C-alpha positions in Angstrom: -83.2 71.3 -33.7 -79.7 69.3 -34.1 -80.4 66.5 -31.5 -84.8 66.4 -32.6 -84.5 63.2 -29.8 -83.5 64.7 -26.5 -86.7 65.9 -25.6 -88.6 62.8 -26.7 -85.9 60.9 -24.4 -86.8 63.3 -21.3 -90.6 62.8 -22.3 -90.5 59.5 -22.1 -88.1 58.7 -18.9 -90.7 61.1 -17.1 -93.3 58.8 -18.1 -91.7 55.7 -16.4 -90.5 57.9 -13.5 -94.1 59.0 -12.9 -95.4 55.4 -13.4 -93.5 54.5 -10.4 -95.4 56.8 -8.3 -99.1 56.9 -9.7 -99.0 53.2 -11.0 -101.3 53.8 -14.5 -102.3 50.2 -15.9 -101.4 49.5 -19.0 -105.0 50.1 -20.9 -105.4 53.5 -19.0 -102.2 54.9 -20.1 -102.4 53.3 -23.7 -105.9 55.5 -23.8 -104.3 58.3 -22.5 -101.5 58.5 -24.7 -103.6 57.8 -28.1 -105.5 60.7 -27.0 -102.7 62.7 -26.3 -101.4 61.9 -29.7 -105.0 62.5 -31.3 -104.8 66.1 -29.7 -101.7 67.1 -31.2 -102.3 65.7 -34.8 -105.3 68.3 -34.2 -103.6 70.9 -33.2 -100.7 70.6 -35.8 -103.3 70.6 -38.7 -104.9 73.5 -37.0 -101.3 75.1 -36.9 -101.4 75.7 -33.2 -97.9 74.9 -32.5 -97.8 75.3 -28.6 -100.3 73.0 -28.3 -99.0 70.6 -30.5 -96.1 70.2 -28.5 -97.7 69.6 -25.8 -99.5 66.9 -27.0 -96.8 65.2 -28.2 -94.6 65.7 -25.2 -98.0 64.3 -23.1 -97.9 61.0 -26.0 -94.6 60.3 -25.5 -95.1 61.0 -21.4 -97.8 58.2 -21.4 -96.3 55.7 -23.8 -93.0 55.7 -21.2 -96.1 55.0 -18.7 -97.7 52.3 -20.7 -94.5 50.3 -21.2 -93.8 50.5 -17.6 -96.7 48.9 -16.7 -96.3 46.1 -19.3 -93.2 45.4 -17.9 -94.4 45.6 -14.4 -93.0 42.2 -12.6 -95.9 40.3 -11.6 -96.2 38.5 -8.4 -92.7 36.8 -7.2 -92.9 33.1 -7.3 -93.2 31.1 -4.3 -91.5 28.0 -3.3 -93.2 25.4 -0.7 -90.2 24.9 1.5 -89.0 26.6 4.8 -85.4 27.8 5.8 -84.7 24.7 8.0 -85.9 22.1 5.4 -83.3 20.4 3.1 -85.5 19.8 -0.5 -84.8 18.7 -3.8 -84.6 21.3 -6.6 -84.3 20.2 -10.1 -84.1 22.2 -12.6 -81.6 23.7 -15.4 -78.3 25.0 -15.3 -78.4 28.7 -17.0 -75.3 30.1 -15.7 -72.3 27.5 -15.3 -70.3 27.3 -12.4 -67.5 29.1 -10.6 -65.3 27.8 -8.9 -63.0 29.3 -6.0 -61.1 28.2 -3.1 -63.9 26.1 -1.0 -67.3 25.9 -2.7 -68.9 25.9 -6.5 -72.1 28.4 -7.1 -74.2 28.5 -10.2 -77.8 29.8 -11.1 -80.4 27.1 -11.4 -83.5 27.6 -13.4 -86.7 25.9 -11.6 -89.4 27.0 -13.9 -89.1 30.0 -16.3 -88.7 33.5 -14.3 -87.8 31.0 -11.5 -84.3 30.9 -10.6 -81.8 30.3 -7.5 -78.3 30.8 -6.9 -77.0 27.2 -5.4 -72.9 27.5 -3.4 -71.8 23.8 -2.4 -69.6 23.6 0.0 -66.4 21.7 -0.3 -64.6 20.3 2.2 -60.5 20.0 1.8 -59.7 17.9 -1.3 -63.0 17.1 -2.5 -64.0 18.7 -6.0 -67.5 19.1 -7.7 -68.6 18.6 -11.2 -68.0 21.1 -13.8 -71.0 22.0 -14.7 -72.3 23.8 -18.0 -75.0 25.6 -19.1 -77.6 23.3 -20.4 -77.6 20.9 -18.0 -80.4 19.1 -15.9 -79.3 18.8 -12.5 -80.7 17.9 -9.0 -79.2 18.9 -5.7 -79.9 18.6 -2.0 -80.1 22.3 -0.6 -81.5 23.9 2.2 -83.5 27.2 0.2 -84.0 30.6 2.1 -85.6 33.9 0.6 -83.2 37.0 -0.7 -83.4 39.7 2.0 -81.9 42.8 1.8 -80.1 44.6 5.0 -82.9 47.0 5.8 -81.7 50.4 6.6 -82.6 53.6 4.8 -79.9 54.2 1.4 -79.1 50.2 1.5 -79.0 48.6 -1.6 -81.6 47.1 -3.1 -80.2 43.6 -3.1 -83.4 42.0 -3.5 -84.6 43.7 -6.9 -81.3 43.5 -8.4 -81.3 40.0 -8.5 -85.1 40.0 -9.4 -84.5 41.6 -12.4 -83.0 38.6 -13.5 -85.3 36.2 -12.5 -83.2 35.2 -9.1 -85.4 34.9 -5.6 -83.6 32.2 -3.9 -80.6 31.5 -2.4 -79.9 27.7 -1.9 -76.8 25.9 0.1 -76.0 22.3 0.2 -72.8 20.1 1.2 -70.4 18.2 -0.6 -70.7 17.5 -4.3 -72.6 14.3 -3.9 -75.3 16.7 -3.6 -75.8 17.1 -6.7 -77.0 14.1 -9.5 -77.1 15.1 -13.1 -79.8 14.3 -14.8 -80.0 13.2 -18.8 -81.2 15.2 -21.1 -80.1 18.8 -22.3 -82.3 22.2 -21.6 -82.0 25.7 -22.7 -81.1 27.7 -26.0 -78.8 26.2 -27.9 -77.6 29.5 -28.8 -76.6 30.4 -25.3 -75.4 26.8 -24.8 -72.4 27.8 -27.6 -71.9 31.2 -26.2 -71.1 29.7 -22.8 -69.1 27.0 -24.6 -67.1 30.1 -26.3 -66.9 31.7 -23.2 -65.6 28.9 -21.2 -63.0 27.9 -23.6 -61.5 32.1 -23.0 -61.4 31.4 -19.1 -59.6 28.0 -19.5 -57.3 29.8 -21.8 -56.6 32.7 -19.7 -55.7 29.9 -16.6 -53.4 28.1 -18.9 -51.6 31.2 -20.1 -51.1 32.6 -16.4 -50.8 29.0 -14.5 -49.4 30.1 -11.4 -50.0 34.0 -11.4 -53.4 34.6 -9.7 -53.6 38.2 -10.0 -52.9 38.3 -13.7 -55.4 35.6 -14.5 -58.0 37.1 -12.0 -57.6 40.5 -13.5 -57.6 39.6 -16.9 -60.5 37.5 -16.5 -62.8 40.6 -15.1 -61.3 42.9 -17.7 -61.5 40.5 -20.5 -64.5 38.3 -20.2 -66.5 40.1 -17.3 -65.8 37.1 -15.2 -65.0 38.4 -11.4 -65.3 35.6 -8.8 -61.9 35.1 -8.3 -60.9 39.0 -8.3 -59.8 40.3 -4.8 -60.8 43.4 -3.5 -57.4 44.5 -2.7 -56.5 44.4 -6.0 -58.6 46.6 -7.5 -58.6 49.3 -3.9 -56.0 52.0 -5.7 -58.2 51.8 -9.0 -61.5 52.8 -7.1 -59.5 55.2 -5.3 -58.6 56.8 -8.3 -61.7 56.5 -10.3 -59.9 54.5 -12.7 -62.1 51.7 -11.8 -64.2 51.8 -14.8 -61.0 51.1 -17.1 -60.9 47.5 -15.2 -64.6 46.6 -16.1 -66.2 45.4 -19.0 -68.0 48.9 -20.7 -68.6 50.2 -23.9 -64.6 51.4 -24.0 -64.0 47.7 -24.7 -66.4 47.2 -27.3 -65.1 50.5 -28.9 -61.7 49.7 -28.7 -62.2 46.2 -30.0 -64.3 46.8 -32.8 -62.4 49.6 -34.2 -59.3 47.8 -34.0 -60.9 45.1 -36.0 -62.4 47.7 -38.2 -59.0 49.2 -39.2 -57.3 45.6 -39.4 -60.0 44.7 -42.2 -60.1 48.2 -43.9 -55.8 47.6 -44.2 -56.4 44.3 -45.5 -58.3 45.8 -48.5 -62.4 44.6 -47.0 -64.9 47.1 -48.2 -65.9 49.9 -45.8 -69.7 48.1 -45.8 -68.5 44.3 -45.4 -65.9 45.9 -42.7 -68.7 47.9 -40.7 -70.6 44.6 -40.8 -68.1 42.2 -39.4 -67.1 45.5 -36.8 -70.8 45.2 -35.7 -71.1 41.4 -35.6 -68.2 41.2 -33.8 -69.4 43.9 -31.0 -72.6 41.5 -30.3 -69.8 38.4 -30.2 -68.3 39.8 -27.7 -71.6 41.2 -25.7 -72.4 37.5 -25.6 -68.9 36.1 -24.8 -69.0 38.5 -22.2 -72.1 37.5 -20.3 -74.7 40.0 -21.8 -73.5 42.3 -19.8 -75.6 45.5 -19.9 -73.0 48.2 -20.4 -71.9 46.1 -23.3 -74.7 45.2 -24.9 -75.8 49.0 -24.8 -72.0 50.3 -25.9 -73.0 47.3 -28.9 -75.9 49.0 -29.8 -74.8 52.6 -29.7 -71.9 51.3 -31.7 -74.1 49.7 -34.6 -76.3 52.6 -34.8 -73.0 54.7 -35.3 -72.2 52.0 -37.9 -75.3 52.8 -39.6 -75.0 55.9 -39.7 -71.7 56.3 -40.9 -72.9 54.0 -43.9 -75.3 56.1 -44.7 -73.1 59.6 -44.5 -75.0 60.8 -41.7 -73.0 63.2 -39.6 -73.2 61.5 -35.9 -74.1 63.4 -32.9 -73.6 62.3 -29.5 -76.3 63.5 -28.3 -78.7 61.8 -30.6 -77.1 59.2 -30.8 -77.0 58.5 -27.2 -81.1 59.5 -27.3 -81.7 56.8 -29.6 -80.0 54.6 -28.0 -81.0 55.3 -24.5 -85.2 55.3 -25.9 -84.3 51.7 -27.8 -83.5 50.2 -24.4 -86.1 51.7 -22.3 -88.4 50.6 -24.3 -87.0 46.5 -24.3 -86.8 47.2 -20.2 -87.6 50.3 -18.6 -86.5 49.5 -15.0 -82.7 50.2 -16.3 -83.5 53.9 -15.8 -83.1 53.3 -12.0 -80.1 51.6 -12.3 -77.0 53.2 -11.5 -74.7 51.3 -14.6 -77.7 52.7 -16.8 -77.2 56.0 -15.7 -73.3 56.4 -15.6 -73.1 55.1 -19.1 -75.5 57.4 -20.7 -74.8 60.2 -18.7 -71.3 59.8 -19.4 -71.9 60.2 -23.3 -74.0 62.8 -22.7 -71.3 64.9 -21.0 -68.9 64.5 -23.5 -71.6 65.8 -26.1 -73.2 68.5 -23.7 -70.2 70.3 -22.4 -66.7 68.5 -23.6 -67.6 68.9 -27.5 -68.6 72.5 -27.2 -65.5 73.4 -24.8 -63.0 71.5 -27.2 -64.6 72.9 -30.6 -63.9 76.7 -29.3 -60.5 75.9 -27.1 -58.0 72.7 -29.0 -60.4 72.6 -31.7 -58.7 75.0 -34.5 -55.4 73.4 -32.8 -56.4 69.9 -33.8 -57.2 71.1 -37.1 -54.2 73.0 -37.4 -51.9 69.9 -36.7 -52.9 68.2 -39.7 -50.6 67.9 -42.9 -48.8 71.6 -41.8 -47.2 71.2 -45.3 -49.9 71.6 -47.6 -50.5 75.1 -47.4 -53.8 75.4 -49.3 -55.2 74.4 -46.7 -54.4 77.2 -44.4 -57.7 79.0 -46.9 -60.1 76.6 -45.5 -59.2 77.1 -41.8 -60.1 79.0 -38.8 -57.6 82.6 -38.7 -56.3 81.2 -35.3 -55.4 77.8 -37.2 -53.9 79.0 -40.4 -52.0 81.8 -38.2 -50.4 79.1 -36.1 -49.5 77.0 -39.2 -47.6 79.8 -40.6 -45.5 80.6 -37.9 -45.0 76.7 -37.3 -43.7 76.4 -40.7 -41.2 79.6 -40.3 -40.0 78.1 -37.0 -39.0 74.6 -39.3 -37.2 76.6 -41.7 -35.4 78.6 -39.1 -34.5 75.4 -37.6 -33.5 73.9 -40.7 -31.5 76.8 -41.2 -29.5 76.6 -37.9 -29.5 72.5 -37.5 -29.6 71.2 -41.5 -32.2 69.2 -40.1 -34.6 69.0 -43.7 -37.7 71.2 -42.7 -40.0 68.2 -44.1 -38.2 66.2 -41.0 -39.0 68.8 -38.6 -42.2 70.2 -39.5 -43.3 66.0 -39.5 -42.2 66.2 -35.7 -44.1 69.1 -34.6 -47.1 67.8 -36.0 -46.4 64.8 -34.0 -46.1 66.7 -30.7 -48.9 69.3 -31.6 -51.1 66.5 -32.1 -49.9 64.7 -29.0 -50.4 67.6 -26.9 -53.5 68.4 -28.5 -55.0 65.0 -27.3 -53.6 65.0 -24.1 -54.8 68.2 -23.2 -58.7 67.0 -25.1 -58.1 63.8 -22.4 -58.0 66.2 -19.6 -61.1 68.4 -20.4 -63.4 65.1 -21.1 -61.8 63.8 -17.8 -62.6 67.1 -15.7 -65.9 67.5 -17.9 -67.1 63.4 -17.2 -66.2 64.0 -13.4 -68.2 66.9 -12.7 -71.2 65.9 -14.6 -71.3 62.4 -13.0 -70.1 64.1 -9.5 -74.0 64.0 -8.2 -74.8 60.3 -9.2 -71.2 59.1 -7.9 -72.0 60.8 -4.7 -74.8 59.4 -3.9 -74.5 55.7 -5.3 -70.5 55.1 -4.4 -70.1 58.6 -2.0 -66.3 59.2 -3.8 -64.8 61.8 -6.0 -60.8 61.0 -7.3 -58.9 64.3 -7.3 -55.7 62.5 -8.7 -58.5 61.2 -11.3 -57.8 63.5 -14.1 -54.2 62.5 -14.6 -55.0 58.8 -13.9 -57.4 58.3 -16.5 -54.6 59.9 -18.9 -52.3 57.2 -18.9 -54.4 54.4 -17.3 -57.0 54.2 -19.9 -54.7 53.6 -22.8 -52.9 51.5 -21.5 -56.4 49.5 -20.7 -57.3 50.4 -24.1 -54.0 48.4 -25.3 -54.4 45.5 -23.1 -57.9 44.4 -24.4 -56.8 43.7 -28.2 -53.6 42.1 -26.8 -55.4 40.3 -24.2 -57.3 39.0 -26.7 -55.2 38.5 -29.4 -53.2 36.5 -26.5 -56.6 34.0 -26.3 -57.1 33.3 -29.8 -53.5 32.4 -30.6 -52.4 30.8 -27.0 -49.2 32.2 -27.2 -47.1 33.1 -24.1 -45.1 36.1 -25.2 -48.3 38.2 -26.0 -49.9 37.5 -23.0 -46.3 38.4 -21.1 -46.9 41.7 -23.0 -50.8 42.0 -21.5 -49.4 41.2 -18.0 -47.0 44.2 -18.6 -49.5 46.5 -19.4 -51.9 45.6 -16.6 -49.0 45.8 -14.6 -48.2 49.4 -15.6 -52.2 50.3 -15.1 -51.7 49.0 -11.5 -48.1 51.1 -10.8 -50.2 54.2 -12.1 -52.9 53.5 -10.0 -51.0 52.8 -7.1 -48.8 56.0 -7.3 -51.8 58.3 -7.3 -53.5 57.0 -4.8 -50.7 57.7 -2.6 -51.8 61.6 -3.2 -55.6 60.6 -3.4 -57.1 62.6 -0.5 -58.8 60.1 1.8 -62.6 62.0 1.8 -65.6 60.4 0.9 -68.8 62.3 0.2 -72.2 62.0 2.5 -75.5 62.3 0.4 -76.6 66.1 -0.2 -80.0 67.1 1.3 -82.2 66.8 -1.9 -82.9 70.1 -2.7 -79.0 70.8 -3.3 -79.5 67.8 -5.8 -82.0 69.3 -7.8 -79.9 72.6 -7.9 -77.1 71.2 -8.8 -78.8 68.8 -11.7 -80.8 71.8 -12.8 -77.4 73.9 -12.9 -75.5 71.2 -15.4 -78.9 71.5 -17.8 -78.7 75.0 -17.9 -75.1 75.1 -18.5 -75.4 72.7 -21.1 -78.0 74.2 -22.8 -76.1 77.6 -22.7 -72.6 76.3 -24.0 -74.6 74.2 -27.0 -76.8 77.8 -28.0 -73.7 79.8 -27.6 -74.9 81.8 -25.3 -73.7 84.9 -23.0 -74.4 83.3 -20.3 -72.4 80.1 -20.8 -69.1 80.7 -18.6 -71.4 82.3 -16.2 -73.6 79.1 -15.9 -70.6 77.0 -15.7 -69.3 78.7 -13.4 -71.8 78.4 -11.2 -72.2 74.9 -11.9 -68.4 74.2 -10.7 -69.5 76.5 -7.4 -72.1 74.2 -6.6 -69.7 71.2 -7.6 -67.2 72.4 -4.8 -69.8 72.8 -2.0 -70.7 69.3 -2.8 -67.3 68.4 -2.3 -67.1 70.5 1.0 -70.3 68.9 2.6 -71.2 71.7 4.8 -74.8 70.5 6.0 -75.5 69.6 9.2 -75.7 65.2 10.0 -79.1 64.5 10.5 -78.6 64.1 14.1 -81.3 65.5 16.6 -79.9 68.2 18.6 -80.2 67.7 22.8 -81.1 64.2 22.2 -79.6 60.6 23.2 -80.0 58.4 20.4 -78.8 54.7 20.1 -80.0 52.9 16.7 -79.0 49.3 15.9 -78.3 49.4 12.1 -79.3 46.2 10.2 -76.1 44.0 9.7 -76.8 40.6 9.6 -75.5 38.5 12.2 -73.4 40.9 13.8 -73.5 44.1 15.8 -73.6 48.1 14.3 -74.5 50.7 16.5 -74.6 54.7 15.9 -74.5 56.4 19.2 -75.8 60.4 18.6 -74.4 62.0 22.5 -76.9 65.2 23.2 -74.4 67.8 22.3 -73.7 66.4 18.5 -70.3 63.7 19.4 -71.2 60.9 17.3 -69.7 57.1 18.0 -70.3 53.6 16.3 -70.1 50.9 18.4 -68.8 47.8 16.0 -68.3 47.4 13.0 -70.2 44.3 12.0 -68.8 41.4 9.5 -69.4 38.0 8.0 -68.4 35.2 10.9 -65.8 33.1 9.6 -65.7 29.6 9.9 -62.8 26.8 8.8 -61.6 27.1 5.3 -64.5 28.8 4.2 -63.8 31.5 1.7 -63.5 35.3 3.0 -66.6 36.8 2.2 -66.7 39.8 -0.3 -69.0 41.9 1.4 -67.4 44.6 3.7 -70.1 45.5 6.4 -68.6 48.6 7.2 -68.0 49.6 3.8 -71.0 48.0 2.2 -74.0 48.3 4.6 -72.7 51.2 7.9 -71.0 53.4 5.8 -73.7 54.2 3.5 -76.5 54.2 6.2 -74.2 57.3 8.0 -73.7 58.6 4.5 -77.4 58.7 3.8 -77.7 60.9 7.1 -74.8 63.4 6.1 -72.4 61.9 8.6 -68.6 62.7 7.3 -67.1 61.9 10.5 -67.8 60.0 13.9 -65.8 61.2 17.4 -65.1 58.0 19.0 -65.0 54.2 16.8 -65.9 51.6 20.0 -64.9 48.1 19.6 -66.2 45.7 22.2 -63.7 42.8 21.0 -62.3 40.6 18.2 -64.5 38.6 16.6 -65.2 38.8 13.0 -69.0 39.9 13.1 -68.2 42.9 15.7 -64.4 44.2 14.2 -65.0 42.9 10.3 -66.3 46.3 9.1 -64.1 47.9 11.4 -60.7 49.3 9.5 -63.2 50.1 6.4 -64.9 52.8 9.0 -62.1 54.1 10.5 -60.7 54.7 6.9 -64.3 56.2 5.9 -65.0 58.4 8.8 -61.8 59.4 10.4 -62.6 58.8 14.1 -60.2 60.5 16.9 -60.3 57.6 19.5 -61.0 53.7 18.8 -61.8 52.7 22.3 -61.3 48.5 22.6 -62.0 46.0 25.4 -59.3 43.5 26.1 -57.5 43.3 22.7 -54.8 41.1 22.0 -52.6 40.1 19.1 -54.8 38.7 16.3 -55.5 39.1 12.1 -58.5 40.9 13.1 -57.0 43.6 15.7 -54.1 44.4 14.0 -56.4 45.4 10.7 -57.9 47.5 13.3 -54.7 49.0 14.9 -53.2 49.9 11.2 -56.2 51.6 9.9 -55.8 53.6 13.0 -52.2 54.4 12.7 -53.3 55.5 8.9 -56.1 58.0 10.4 -54.2 59.1 13.0 -56.3 58.3 15.5 -55.6 57.1 19.4 -56.2 54.0 20.4 -57.7 53.7 24.0 -58.0 50.6 25.8 -61.4 50.9 28.3 -61.8 49.5 32.0 -64.4 48.7 34.3 -64.6 51.5 36.8 -63.5 54.7 34.3 -66.8 57.4 34.1 -66.6 60.0 31.1 -68.8 62.9 31.1 -68.8 63.5 27.2 -71.6 66.3 25.2 -73.7 65.9 28.0 -74.3 62.4 28.8 -72.4 60.1 31.5 -70.5 57.0 30.1 -69.7 54.3 32.9 -67.1 51.3 31.5 -68.3 48.3 33.1 -66.6 45.8 31.3 -64.1 44.2 31.3 -62.2 44.3 34.4 -59.0 46.1 35.2 -57.5 42.5 36.0 -59.2 40.8 32.9 -56.3 38.5 31.1 -57.7 37.8 27.2 -56.8 34.3 26.0 -54.5 34.0 23.2 -57.8 34.2 21.1 -60.9 36.3 21.0 -63.4 35.5 23.3 -66.7 36.7 24.2 -66.2 37.5 27.4 -63.4 40.3 26.0 -66.5 42.4 25.6 -66.6 46.1 26.5 -69.7 47.1 27.9 -70.9 50.3 29.2 -74.1 52.3 30.3 -74.7 55.7 28.8 -77.0 58.5 31.5 -79.0 61.1 30.1 -82.3 62.5 32.2 -84.1 60.2 33.1 -83.1 57.1 30.8 -79.9 55.0 30.1 -78.9 52.7 27.7 -77.1 49.6 28.4 -74.3 48.5 25.7 -73.1 44.8 26.4 -71.1 43.4 23.2 -71.0 39.8 23.7 -70.5 39.3 27.1 -71.8 36.0 28.6 -72.9 34.8 32.0 -69.5 34.9 34.1 -69.3 38.8 33.1 -72.7 39.3 33.8 -72.3 37.8 37.2 -69.5 39.7 38.5 -71.1 43.4 37.5 -73.9 41.9 40.0 -71.3 41.2 42.8 -69.5 44.3 42.4 -72.7 46.1 42.6 -72.7 48.5 39.2 -75.7 47.5 37.4 -78.5 49.8 37.8 -82.0 49.7 36.7 -81.6 50.3 32.5 -84.4 51.8 30.2 -82.8 50.1 27.3 -80.9 47.0 26.9 -78.8 46.1 23.6 -79.3 42.2 24.5 -75.3 40.7 24.9 -74.4 38.1 22.2 -77.2 38.4 19.8 -79.6 37.1 22.3 -77.9 33.9 22.9 -78.8 31.9 25.8 -75.1 31.8 27.4 -76.2 35.5 28.4 -79.2 37.7 29.0 -79.1 35.6 33.0 -82.3 36.0 35.0 -80.3 37.1 37.7 -78.9 39.5 35.5 -82.4 40.8 34.1 -83.7 40.8 37.3 -81.4 43.5 38.3 -81.4 45.5 35.6 -85.2 45.3 35.2 -84.9 46.9 30.9 -87.6 48.2 29.5 -86.8 47.9 26.0 -84.2 45.3 25.0 -82.7 45.5 21.0 -81.3 42.3 19.8 -79.0 42.2 16.4 -79.3 39.2 14.8 -79.4 38.1 11.4 -82.5 36.7 9.2 -82.6 33.1 10.1 -79.4 32.7 11.2 -78.0 29.5 11.9 -76.7 30.0 15.3 -80.9 30.4 16.0 -80.4 33.4 17.7 -81.8 35.2 19.7 -83.0 31.7 21.7 -86.4 31.2 22.6 -85.1 31.3 26.7 -84.3 34.4 26.4 -87.2 36.0 24.7 -89.2 33.9 27.4 -86.9 35.8 30.3 -87.3 39.3 28.6 -91.3 38.7 28.1 -91.5 38.0 31.6 -89.5 41.0 32.8 -92.4 42.8 30.9 -89.8 44.4 28.4 -90.5 45.4 24.8 -88.6 43.6 22.3 -87.2 44.9 19.5 -85.3 42.5 16.7 -83.0 43.6 13.8 -83.9 40.2 11.9 -87.8 41.2 12.4 -87.8 44.7 12.3 -84.3 45.8 10.2 -83.0 48.8 11.7 -83.8 49.9 15.7 -83.5 53.4 16.5 -84.4 54.6 20.2 -83.4 58.0 21.2 -84.5 60.3 24.1 -84.8 63.8 25.6 -84.0 63.1 28.8 -87.8 62.5 29.7 -89.7 60.8 27.0 -88.7 57.8 24.7 -88.9 57.6 20.7 -88.4 54.4 19.2 -89.1 53.5 15.3 -87.7 50.6 13.1 -87.8 50.2 9.2 -90.4 47.3 8.8 -92.8 47.8 11.7 -94.4 50.5 12.7 -95.0 50.8 16.8 -97.0 52.5 19.2 -94.9 52.0 21.6 -93.4 55.6 22.2 -96.0 57.4 23.8 -95.9 54.3 26.5 -92.6 54.1 26.9 -92.4 58.2 28.4 -93.7 56.7 31.8 -90.6 55.1 32.0 
């Protein structure tokens, strides 16, 4: 085999995956691996090749399980402090402070393997101490455990931070909460690395003073510091599939090391010293960029490539990828389940498995033909097609020389440059297309995106970003403003290219395909790769089948995971806010509110978009691509904050609103509705809608309601959905005055399921209101350990007195209630209940 490490990698990775389902102990997996290896050796001695291969594969499988077992994390550390307590934390600063508009963030190591992220809220005019790596400090803070959004398909943020030994979030007020202690801690090497990183960031701040866009983007692209990166700056890059050019990756390492290697060779340094310096520079860059995982992997791969080159070994892409992957999985097997690891290796593997064979049989001869056109002796060593092409180019050059009196040598040189550029452009298009198709499945599963314009956008943006990296670092090293200006020009050119392509990029997202389809597409890719590498007659049919499956994935004809003939209301865990999925019996889908992160005073706007990052992944996990209606109850941030992203992602036909006014939140909604072509309808009390087998009665706001200049809770759209024997009452954040008016108007009737108003606040859910509706089930959407102390104990007591079964997203995670018109079924994400049968009596 030309790539002998591929099968060992597959067996080793399979062992790591198997260990997730069958948690082998370290001792038993080691013993099983040794036994399988002994069997393989014995079979080899007796020339039983098949048995020897099986034994070796099983030994590698158990080796993967053993490595996973010895790296399996132990019990998470515990901190004896409640979320309401202010405690004194002391430890070592291991991730220095990064300043934003109103707070300071850093990572504090309390004990080895036990870290917390600390944020210090600063008032206007305040500034916090600039903390450095290795300082010992004390801080008075409130600490809480990190919690995921408990929805199917949600990102496992707890595991992500635990892999960095971070288990808590701490918050404190004002710089006086921090006290610097005497003495130093941490590693001297890391201290020097962070000093280098800080110096580079300071230089960029000075070079781009007054230009926040250039400073933020340059810090992110060159050094991986994304604290000042605004989402709006990168949206066009995300949409066009070129965001990878902005984040630190193997591209940066390759460009920097390649440029350095070229300069050293031009300066006359020998090959071996040049290779060593380039490899050292790659690892120094990995350290200066914060030990970003993609950069570490790229540095390792580049080092292995340089070793192979020094040893005069032919570099085979797939073998190199397999070697680097095995090494990093031995060091940290948990990387196998990270999107970054998978995408990094799959992209390079796709080039080796698909692009290289395709290019060798198509543009390869022309690439060879473009070299040294004047050397006729090279024709004899080339493919006949390439030799014939070279002869025709020389004849054409002679003809042009006779007509124009331009020297034949100059004409041939021009032809050579033009041909090399045309071949390069064609090959970049092929490589870009191959990577897009090969990574379509993980991109759909992780990011639900595919870019149509990415083929041409990458062709222009990748060279611009490749040029920006060395120019940007030259600006950091020299401090020259003119070089920094050139880097800015390259960045702005790339942004203009992305913006141009984004205008033509279709606005669609890809929901999760069924598991059987995922397996089919992955198998088709493997078969096509093997057929291409072996030159099989089936290679083009295999490629065609893969492209057909790829087209099906983009089309996404799969039925949404919605039970027909049932009314469903699902309260999605969005933290402190509301986000409801309503599926009507005949298949129409509604979203009620889009969640959001409440904002207070000068506090910096959260970079987390609940609509994009929390609600949309859950809907895509259920294979929902389009919704019919998005209802926004009122204009508070925790209800409307994610609505714009939901409108853009799911293209509703109608937007229902409560009492809307001219505010930034509503303007964002109306703008998104115009772009999506959605009709905005202000619903009012007294409207009745027969929809998909259910009846919707609008209860609030009143027809004569006049909203204030700022959004308020009583602006809320409230409505009842009735189906069969059951009804669901959705209330937004309406408070006691609206509840009293509904009682006076006589529109309230007995309700099966109540979405509790205002997250269970004591200003709602009044006794007369509950007396009138007599709910059997109350669903409360509230954030875990939220600062408002929702739901209020008084409300819980009232609901208990009315014998309502209470479900809370802060304790239960996602809550789904559905009915066929007779029986009621309830399920939650975190806790199981046997309440479904009991509810059938209502």
